[in-house]
ZAMIVO-119771 format. One record per residue (C-alpha): z, y, x. Coordinates in steps of 0.05 Angstrom, whole numbers, padded with zeros to 5 digits, always signed. Example, Ala and Ser with C-alpha at 12.3 -4.5 7.8 and 13.67 -1.06 7.14 Angstrom:
<atoms>
+00156-00090+00246
+00143-00021+00273
</atoms>
This chain:
<atoms>
+02057+02503+01991
+02118+02489+01960
+02175+02469+02017
+02180+02397+01966
+02101+02386+01951
+02106+02411+02036
+02145+02355+02051
+02098+02299+02014
+02040+02326+02042
+02010+02267+02098
+02067+02223+02084
+02032+02160+02053
+02047+02127+02112
+02111+02111+02084
+02086+02079+02012
+02061+02007+02008
+01990+01991+01981
+02027+01975+01917
+02074+02004+01885
+02093+02041+01821
+02148+02098+01816
+02184+02118+01749
+02238+02180+01751
+02272+02174+01695
+02325+02244+01680
+02379+02243+01618
+02395+02163+01606
+02448+02122+01633
+02429+02084+01694
+02443+02022+01658
+02408+02032+01610
+02340+02042+01650
+02373+01982+01681
+02357+01941+01617
+02289+01977+01596
+02261+01941+01658
+02289+01875+01628
+02342+01868+01689
+02436+01852+01683
+02463+01896+01703
+02525+01857+01730
+02463+01822+01777
+02461+01884+01812
+02460+01886+01893
+02452+01922+01949
+02379+01916+01987
+02336+01950+02024
+02264+01968+02021
+02242+01906+02060
+02290+01855+02027
+02258+01880+01960
+02193+01870+01989
+02208+01813+02020
+02233+01781+01960
+02174+01803+01904
+02115+01767+01951
+02146+01710+01954
+02165+01701+01882
+02116+01667+01831
+02079+01707+01802
+02115+01688+01742
+02192+01700+01750
+02209+01771+01735
+02217+01832+01755
+02242+01862+01826
+02260+01924+01829
+02294+01971+01876
+02337+02044+01846
+02387+02102+01853
+02409+02157+01813
+02442+02223+01832
+02462+02260+01779
+02431+02243+01698
+02372+02218+01745
+02362+02149+01760
+02289+02131+01801
+02263+02049+01795
+02208+02029+01852
+02179+01965+01839
+02140+01931+01902
+02096+01896+01852
+02099+01908+01777
+02084+01959+01734
+02125+01966+01684
+02146+02027+01694
+02090+02049+01664
+02082+02033+01599
+02089+02085+01546
+02137+02048+01503
+02187+02047+01564
+02174+02119+01574
+02181+02140+01512
+02254+02100+01494
+02280+02132+01575
+02257+02190+01562
+02294+02207+01498
+02346+02259+01510
+02299+02281+01566
+02252+02266+01609
+02204+02213+01652
+02160+02202+01691
+02115+02146+01715
+02070+02132+01785
+02025+02075+01810
+01969+02057+01859
+01941+01986+01865
+01900+01958+01935
+01839+01971+01885
+01849+02049+01879
+01869+02049+01805
+01907+02097+01795
+01952+02124+01741
+02013+02181+01720
+02048+02185+01654
+02102+02223+01626
+02139+02226+01576
+02192+02271+01545
+02241+02279+01495
+02218+02204+01458
+02138+02231+01468
+02085+02209+01509
+02072+02270+01543
+02007+02256+01582
+01983+02200+01611
+01917+02199+01660
+01872+02187+01739
+01901+02244+01777
+01837+02218+01821
+01792+02248+01761
+01782+02322+01767
+01751+02329+01704
+01810+02323+01679
+01866+02342+01728
+01878+02408+01702
+01887+02397+01632
+01932+02347+01644
+01977+02354+01705
+01994+02429+01663
+02014+02387+01625
+02073+02375+01643
+02091+02438+01654
+02130+02433+01724
+02120+02492+01765
+02055+02448+01805
+01991+02504+01800
+01927+02449+01790
+01899+02472+01871
+01961+02425+01893
+01941+02364+01847
+01867+02370+01868
+01892+02387+01952
+01941+02316+01948
+01951+02273+01892
+02010+02225+01910
+02039+02290+01949
+02039+02320+01875
+02057+02274+01838
+02112+02258+01891
+02142+02328+01880
+02133+02324+01790
+02184+02263+01813
+02225+02293+01847
+02226+02359+01801
+02249+02311+01756
+02305+02277+01796
+02332+02307+01854
+02319+02263+01892
+02270+02252+01946
+02228+02200+01973
+02217+02200+02041
+02231+02156+02097
+02299+02155+02105
+02304+02150+02036
+02266+02077+02032
+02310+02057+02104
+02378+02063+02064
+02399+02015+02018
+02393+02019+01940
+02422+01983+01877
+02363+01928+01876
+02346+01878+01830
+02306+01812+01851
+02287+01762+01797
+02297+01689+01785
+02256+01627+01738
+02311+01642+01703
+02319+01707+01687
+02308+01733+01607
+02242+01749+01595
+02213+01822+01575
+02218+01838+01503
+02148+01857+01473
+02136+01935+01459
+02127+01951+01388
+02063+01981+01376
+02046+02058+01394
+01991+02102+01359
+01981+02167+01375
+01983+02223+01315
+01899+02218+01295
+01928+02141+01291
+01985+02145+01256
+01946+02195+01213
+01884+02142+01194
+01919+02089+01167
+01962+02134+01129
+01895+02138+01092
+01870+02081+01101
+01917+02005+01079
+01860+01964+01104
+01879+01987+01183
+01945+01995+01158
+01945+01913+01157
+01925+01914+01216
+01967+01963+01244
+02037+01927+01215
+02025+01858+01246
+01991+01860+01307
+01979+01793+01331
+01917+01754+01357
+01886+01718+01289
+01875+01786+01260
+01818+01809+01312
+01757+01773+01281
+01789+01825+01217
+01774+01884+01278
+01717+01857+01297
+01688+01857+01240
+01713+01920+01208
+01673+01950+01287
+01605+01914+01252
+01617+01949+01190
+01616+02011+01220
+01559+02010+01259
+01521+01977+01200
+01548+02035+01150
+01527+02104+01204
+01454+02067+01209
+01439+02041+01158
+01412+01974+01177
+01402+01929+01126
+01370+01862+01097
+01392+01795+01079
+01406+01776+01163
+01457+01831+01161
+01495+01803+01107
+01500+01741+01130
+01521+01764+01189
+01580+01807+01146
+01593+01746+01114
+01611+01687+01175
+01645+01739+01229
+01721+01743+01194
+01728+01672+01195
+01661+01635+01220
+01651+01601+01295
+01614+01551+01291
+01537+01525+01295
+01516+01558+01228
+01555+01637+01263
+01496+01614+01325
+01446+01604+01300
+01446+01661+01265
+01481+01698+01306
+01417+01683+01353
+01376+01721+01305
+01410+01783+01303
+01397+01790+01382
+01329+01768+01370
+01332+01835+01311
+01366+01872+01379
+01310+01864+01426
+01259+01891+01374
+01299+01951+01352
+01290+01961+01427
+01218+01955+01437
+01198+01987+01380
+01260+02044+01392
+01209+02051+01461
+01144+02055+01424
+01166+02111+01376
+01186+02153+01441
+01125+02146+01467
+01097+02168+01402
+01131+02224+01406
+01126+02233+01479
+01188+02244+01500
+01208+02209+01568
+01278+02186+01551
+01317+02137+01488
+01380+02190+01472
+01408+02156+01407
+01406+02206+01337
+01385+02203+01283
+01341+02267+01286
+01286+02233+01323
+01247+02158+01302
+01268+02141+01358
+01338+02164+01361
+01341+02127+01302
+01317+02065+01310
+01364+02065+01384
+01419+02069+01326
+01396+02003+01294
+01392+01973+01362
+01467+01992+01381
+01485+01966+01312
+01447+01897+01318
+01483+01889+01382
+01547+01892+01350
+01545+01852+01299
+01518+01791+01359
+01580+01822+01399
+01628+01813+01330
+01604+01739+01334
+01634+01706+01400
+01657+01663+01392
+01712+01679+01428
+01753+01714+01389
+01780+01770+01449
+01703+01786+01466
+01690+01781+01399
+01730+01851+01374
+01730+01890+01442
+01648+01883+01451
+01637+01895+01388
+01689+01967+01373
+01651+01979+01452
+01571+01972+01419
+01596+02010+01346
+01625+02062+01384
+01548+02072+01414
+01528+02090+01340
+01544+02152+01325
+01610+02131+01289
+01636+02189+01222
+01686+02242+01222
+01670+02256+01145
+01682+02190+01137
+01728+02177+01187
+01706+02108+01210
+01700+02144+01279
+01782+02161+01268
+01775+02086+01256
+01749+02064+01318
+01806+02092+01362
+01859+02073+01318
+01831+01999+01318
+01811+01997+01393
+01887+02019+01399
+01906+01953+01365
+01855+01903+01405
+01892+01931+01472
+01958+01927+01451
+01941+01842+01421
+01904+01834+01486
+01945+01851+01540
+02018+01859+01499
+02028+01929+01522
+02011+02002+01487
+01933+02027+01507
+01971+02099+01518
</atoms>
């Protein structure tokens, strides 16, 4: 066990129930502060307790509150509330000349680790997901063994941060004063990050002008188009046809009134019938459980049920719900790689997340 890792084992009580910590190497402190939406000239000496007192006393829309320290060409930023450091766009920007690692956890045990190097997001993972842990942790390219991540993910993450920055976050660090920024209601709001898409999504956009148009202006008014494309993919994949299907597809991009509600109800009834038929086919086949797939009648009917549910979702009067749930149901219809539908769904999911959350999913 390394000396650094040992220093962080059983140190959990030192940290709050909720926090975001970001280590950056290779970026000037002034640029780091600006990246977090703070005014460098307004930094002042503060202790961790003072920052926390200010943080929990401010209005939730007031802005950023951080505590930071520098060592050589590295900086660590600690946020008692808020998770700006975990944003993929910010990590890519701050890692342009080096690397950046961010870890956050909440009182609800939501945990995330993100790592970027030379302006590219390398990995983002949940250390509590043991199935993905080994490969994700290995991509950090640090000295930690996978066994150490499984033994104590928090100690491993803090060790990784120290390896990058040379800064140890122990009780002594939290007891000492550092540079801090406390936002006020007149603080400048942070700029919205640019849409970030991975290599697969960018490749799809290069081949698909329609998705490229959505990505070029990812705003709320694009949500009906996202829902429509999801519905078209689901229908195309499952071979679901008929006048009702055509009418539903026609209404998705524009109509949200009485007619759409009526058609939505009819498609919902169709979805229910398809599910009943799938179960009846299952009994005839002598199988024990419904498995979606084109190789059995029960599976084919279940996929068509999922396609019908995609249409029902896409006709939801709330555009946010329509896009989100339509993409979710379309993903259950065995979208094909051969015609790019699988890649379309992936790209649209990233764009939809950005539109609805104001930040990138990656």
